[in-house]
N, C-alpha and C positions, 0 to 999 in steps of 0.2 A: 504494500500500500504506499503510496507516495503522498506526500503533504507538501502543499504549495503554500509560500509565504508572500504576502504582499504588503506593500507599505500602507500605514492607516492614515495616510494624508486624506484619503476619501472619507475615513471614519471621524469626522469632525462633529459628532452628536454629542453629547454627554448626559450620561444618565445622572438625573438628579434626584438623589434620594436622600433618605435620610431617616429620619427620625422614627420610627418608633413602633415598637411592637414586640411580640414574643413574651415569654413567662419570666417572672422574677424568680431569683434563686432564694432558697430559705436561709436561715441563719439564726445565731444564739442570741441577737441583740446585744452583742459584747460592747459594753462601754456607754450604752444608751441609758445613763442613769443620773445624768447633771443636766441643769438648764443650759451649760454651754453646749453640750451635745445635742440638746433639743434644738437650740438656735441654729446650729450648722446644719442639721437635718432640714429645719424649717427654711433656711435660706437656699439650700440645694432645690428644695421643691418649688421655691419661688422661681428660680432660674429655669427649671424644667417648664414651668407654667408661661413664663415670658417667651422663651424660646419657641414653644409650641404655637403661641399666638403668631409669632412672626412667620411660622411655617404654614399657618393657614392663610396668611394674608396676600400672597402673591403666586402667579403662575409662571412657567418657564415660557420662553417665546416659541413660536409656533415651529422653529428649526430643531428645536428638541435640545438645545444646549443646556447643559446642567446649571440651573440658577434657582432651585427652590428646595428649602428644607421641607421635607413632608412631614407633617405633624400627625398623621395617621396613615394607615396601610391603604386607605381610599386614595388619599392624596399622593402617596407613593406610587401606586399602580398607574395613575393617570400619567406619570413621567417615564417609568421603567417599561411599561407594555408597549407604548409606540417606539421606543428606543430598541427594543429587541426585534420588533417588526422591521425596523430600518436594517438592521444588520442582515436578517434573513434575506430581505428583498433588496439589498444593496442600494438602498435609497437613503443616503444619509448627506448631510450638509458638509461644505467644505471644512478644511483644517481649521481654519481660523474664521471665527464669527464674531462681528462687532456688536456691542450692545446698542440699543436702540437711543440711549442717551449717553453713550462713550463707554470706552474700555473695550475689551475683547476676550474672548475664550479661545483657547488654542489647544487642540488635541493631537497626541502622538501616539505611537504604538504600532501594533501590527495584527493581523488577521491570518490564521493558518487554517486550512481546511484540506479534505481529501479530494484531490482533483480527479478522481475517478467516480466515487459515489457522492461526492459533495458534503457528506458528513463523517467524522464529526468537525465541528467549526469551533475554533477558539479565538476570541478577541481579547487582547490585553491592552488596555487603554490608560493614558494618563492625560489628565486635562489641567491646565493652568488658567486660573482666572484672575485677569489683570485689570483691576478697577472696572469690572464687568457691571454696567449699569442697566437697569430695566425700569421702565415706567410703571406706575402703580395707578389705576383709575384716571389716567391721562393727566394727573395733577402733581403726582409725587413720583419719587425714584428710590430704589435700592440699589447699592454698589457692593460687590462682592470682590474680595481678594482670597486667593488660597489654592487649593489642589484638590484633585480628586483622582483615585485609583479604581479601575473597574476591570473585572474579569468576567467575560460571558463565555460559558461552554454550551453549545448546541449539540446534544448527542445524536439527534435525529431531527426530522422535520416536525415531530411532535413533541419531544422532549428536551429540556435543557435547563440550566442553572446560571444565577448570577452571583457574584461577590463584589462588594464595592465599599469604599471607605472615602469619606469627605472631610477636609479640615480647612475652613476658611473662616474669615471675619466679615461683617457686614456693617453698613451705616445706611440710615433711611431717615427721610423727612416726612414718612407718612404719619399722620395723627393716630393716636391709639396703639402704637408699637413702640417697643424699645428703641431709642434711637441709635443703638449700636450693640454690638455683640459678637460671639463668636460661636462656632459648632464644629463638634468633632462626632461624626456619625458613621454607622456601618449598617449594612444591610445584607441578608443572604436570602435568595429567593430561587424557587424551582417552578417548573410547570411541565405539563405531561399531555396536554390535549391539543397542541399546535398553537401557532401563533394567532390563527383566526379566533381562538378562544381564550386567548391569554388574559383578557381583561377580567374574565371570571376565574380562571383556573390558577393565576399566579399566587403562590404560597410563600409568604416572606416572614423572615424574623428581623427586627429592627432594633437598634440600640443606640442611644445617644448618651454622651458622656459628659460630666460636669466636674469641675475641680472644687472641692470644698476644704476647709482647714482640717477636716479629718481624713483627708484623701479624696480619690476618684469616686464618683457616684455615677452609675450605670442606670438609665432611665429606659424602661419599656412600656409597651401597652398604653400609650398615651392617647386619649380621646378627647377631642375638643368640640364643643358647641356653642352656640350663641353668637354675640358681637359685642362690641365695646359700648353700645348704647345701652342694650338690656342686660348687659353683663355676660361674661364667659363662664361655661361650667367645664371643668378640666378633670379627668382622672388619670391616674398613672401609677405604675409600679417603679420603684427605685431600690437598687441594691449598692450598699456601701462598700467601702474597701475592707472593712471587717466582715463582710459577709451577711450582714443584717438586711432583712427585706421588708421593705415599707409599701403600703398602699395608701393612697391619698384621693381624696375628692375636694375640689374646689368648686364654689358656686358664687356667682354674681361678681366675677372678677372685672374691674375695669382698669385700663392703663392709662397712667399720666404721662404729660409731656416730657418728663425726665426719665421714661422708661420703666418707672417702678409702678407697682400695683397701687391704685388709689383706694379701692373699696372692695368688699367681699370677704368671705371667709373659708375655711378649710379644715379638714381633719386629716391627720396623718396616723394610720395605725399599724403597729407591728406586734410581734408576739407577746411582749410583756407589758403593753400599754398603749398610750395614744397621746398624740401632740394636737392641741387646738390652735388654729390661728385665726386672728382677726386683723384686716388691714384697715387701720383707722386714718391714715393720710397717704400722701404721696412719698413719704419719707419713713414711716414708722409702721410697725405691726405689733401686736400683743400676742405673746406665745404663753399658753396655758400647758404646764406639764407637772404632773403629780400634785395637782391641787394649787400650785403656785403660778401666778400670772407676772409676766414681765414684759415691759414695752422696750423694744429693741429696734435699731435701725435696719432697714431692708438691706 
């Protein structure tokens, strides 16, 4: 069997993935015993919530360039499914694509395939986002800088898998969104009923990473509903560096001009207890843990 390798200058598409899904791991709730621990967990969940809202706010451009952190598996599928179809159909944008309000996204890498049977096909891609700017609602914009690594394996016309990781920072002037931030996210997906059915068939696990004073947190199973006028409802699972697993539900969240949460509440549950949160201003929140309440900065 021969395998043919071609330049990926033609594969300038970028899978825009990211955030969130899959199950959280268990843990012994090691060290979740002080208000300091509860505060760090609470701030990590606030970061999860704010970045999830950014993920819900904007779409990738029609050419399929990676430019959207997907805050749910539905959002993720709207990006990755068309991108997989582009590989199969060799219908992909050029190596460099310019943002509609500035900057560029450049893809490099290669595609290898069986030149007799056509499959398997492997695409190994690296994407660089250089001040890539996209307009939001024709009034605002978001600018991205960073990188994406993507591997797509097509075992046959019916079956395949995708592994990807994104690491980038953003800035935006859109109201109701944090004005700046960063993402490190990964996704692993499979499908088995062909690209024509991939929108319903794609099965993914997603993870988003956050840095806290107690180490790195991994967020999964993020679900977002609502808007900034009525308030967002967000649920998520987070596992910390010590192996503790937390489930949270936020309700009625609104975002201030400074990017912090201005109102709303939430509860974080774990094996040995819970943490209650109330956002009382654009700068402060009240944390209640083990019967004690404390007002802290977001």
